[in-house]
N, C-alpha and C positions, 0 to 999 in steps of 0.2 A: 437593479436591472430587471426588467420584466421580459425582455426578448430572449427566448430560450433557443433561438436558431444558432446552429454551430457557427463559431467565428474562426476565420482563417488568420492565424497569428504567425508572423514571419518566424519568430524564434520563441518557442514555447517549451513546455515540459514533456513533450513527446519525443525528445531527443536530448542527448546522444544515444541513450539506451532505449531501444524500441519497445513500444507497447505490444501486447500479445492479443491476437485476434481470438475472441471466444469461439468455442466449437459451435455454439448455437448460431452465431452470426455467420460463421464460415459455411454452414449448411443452409443459410437463408431462412432459418426458422424464426418466427416472431411469437408464436403461441407456446403453450406448455409442450414439452417434448417427453422426457422421461426423467426419473430421479437422478440418474448418474450424469446425464447431459446437463441438467439444471445445476447440479452440484459443481461439476467441472467448470461450467461457464461462469458461475458466480464466484468460484475460487479464482478464476481468471480476472474477474472484476477487482477482487481484493489485490491481486498481484499487480494489476495496472495502477492502482492507487499508490502502491509502494514505489513503483517505477517512476510515476509522475513526481512523487515527493523527492526521490533521489535526484532526478533530472533537475528539479527546481533548485536543489542545493548545488549541484555541480555547475550549472550554468550561471547562477547568480553570485556565487562566492567570490569569484575574481573581480566583480564589478561593484561591490558594496563599499560604502565609505566607513571609516573607522567608527563613526557615531552609531552605525548599525551593527557593529560586531557583536555586542552582547545579545541582541535580539536574534541575530542570525545563528549564533551558537546555540541558543535555546531552541530555535526552530529545528535545527539539524539534530539536536538530541531528541526531539519529539519523534523524528523518523526512526532513530535508533531504537527508541522505546517501542514503537509500533512493530517493528520487525522482530524484536526480541520477544514481545508478548505473543505475536502470531505464531512464531515457530515453537516457542515453549509450549503453548496450548496444543499445537498439533502433536508434538512428541509425547506429551504427558497424558493427553486426554483423547483427542480426535482419532489419531491413528490406532491407539490401543483399543478404542471402542469398536472400530471397524474390524480389527483382527479378532477381537473376542466374538463379534457377531457371526463371522464366517468360520470361526474355529481354526484360523491359520496364524499362529504367532509368527511374527517376522515378516509378514506379507509386504509391509511398507517400509521395511528396513532400508531399502535403497534411497528412499526419500529422506530418511533421517541421516543417512551417510552423506547425502548431498549437503545437508545443513553443515556438516563438519567441514566441507570443502571451502566454505567462506567464512567460518566462524572466527578464525584468527584475525582476518581483516576487519570484520565487523567489530570485534573487541578492540582492535587498535583505533578504529574510528571513534568509538565511545570514549576510550581512555584519553585520546588527544583532546577531544572537546571538553570533557570533564576536567582535565588537567589545566584548562584555561580559566577556571574559576578564580576570580580576583585579579587576573591579568589578561583580560579579554583583548586588550590593545595589541597583544602579541599574536593575535590570530593570523595564520598564514594560509590563504586560500589555495595556493599552489600545493602546499604540503597536504591539505585536506583532500584535494582532488587526486593527488597521487595515491593516497590511501584508498580512496573510492575506486580508482582504476585498478588497483591491485586485487580487489575481491569481487568487483561487480560482474565480470564475465562468468565467474562460477555461480554467483547469485542468480543472474539471469538465466543461465542454463538450468538451474534448479526450478525457477519459477515456471519455465516453459515445460520442463519434463514432468512436473507434478500433474499437469492437466491430463495427459493421456493415461497416467496411472490411475486417475479417478475414473476416467471413462471406462477403463478395462474392468472396473468393478461390476459393470452391468451383467457380467456372466453369472454373478451370484443371485440375480433376480430378487424374489421376495424374501429370500434368506437374509438379505442385508437391508435393513431399514435406513438407507443412506440419507433420505430426506430428513428423517427425524434426528439422526446424528448431526447432520449439517446444520439444521435449525438450532439444535442445542449448542453447537459450537458457535454459531452466530450470536446467540444470546449471551454466552459466556464472554465473547470478545467485547461486546458493547459494555458489559458490566465490569470487566476486568481491566480494560484500558484506562490509564490515568485520565481522570475526568477533565482536567483543564489543560492537558497538553497532547497526549497521544490521540485521544478521541476526536477533538476538533481537527488535529492534523489530518487524520484519516479522512474525515468528511469534506475537508477543504481541498483535498486532492482527488475527490471522487467526481468525475465528470459525467453529468447527467445527459449530456448530448452525445456521448461516445456511441458509436455504432448505431447512428440514427435514432438516438434516444431509447435504445432497446432496454437500458438499465436504469431508466429515470426513476423507477419506483423501488429500486433495490438500494440498501436492504429494506425489508418490509417492516419498518418501524412506524409508529404513528407520526403523522405530520408534526404535531406539537413537540414531540421528542426530538425530531430532526431539527426543528427550528431552535429549540433550546440549546442543542449542541453547537450550532453554527452561529447563534446570536447571543446567547447568554454565557456559555462556557468560555467563549472567546473574550469575555470581559477580563478574564485573567490573562496575563501575558499579551496584552493587546498589540504590542509591537511585533510579535512573532508572525502574525497571520498575513501581513503584506507580502510575504515571500511565497505564499501558497499559489498553486496553479489555477485554482477556481475561486469564484466568489461565494458568498454565503448561500446562494441559490444553487450552487453546483455548476455554474456556467464558467467555461474557460475565460480567464482574464489575462491581460498583458502582464508579463512578469515585471516585478518591481525594479529589478536590476538586470536587464537582459544584456547580452554582449554588445559590443560596438557595432556589429553588423546587423542588429535588430531594426 
């Protein structure tokens, strides 16, 4: 598909859990603003990819046929991997680096505590799907969606709350090299995500048309690398990616298994 105009899709991955407006878009900015605004806004872009991915699971699970269960289970585990890797890297590296730079240990503890608020449900999500290995035919979408509903309110509250906490770091000014730290975190994320599962999952739920194409060039990786992720890395587990919310160009596409009202 070459047409990159936003498409109005009756039922898509922007619900039931709502996407988050980026601070930059909320203020009507299109050019470069400041390091904390850019960091908070692109963190929001990451969070929206997680939300689209989760919505694509929640919406499509009840509508897939048994023949698709193994691929859908694999696709869902990709989401689990992305979330786990994202939050582990924040806790172990990104947040401590911020705290070290400003000399305030514990500054971002509230964000870490928010991770705890949904961790049990996230673990249950992973255990249930991993436990289906070899018995995929027993997949129960209602059970999976019940697990999702148990932890997603806390997850979404965290994804929203983290944005103003990053904006508030602007008070540290030049003392905090937030752009350098966030760029480093982005490179770590791309290289640490599992190459043939989590990484393509993330990029295939990254909508380049969102907010009037404001984020079409994010993340700032070379075009050949982006193409390789969406066209080559997807050759592994090819059945997974039909469930994604976007095509290989990052354009929203109709869901493979939407609900009956779609």
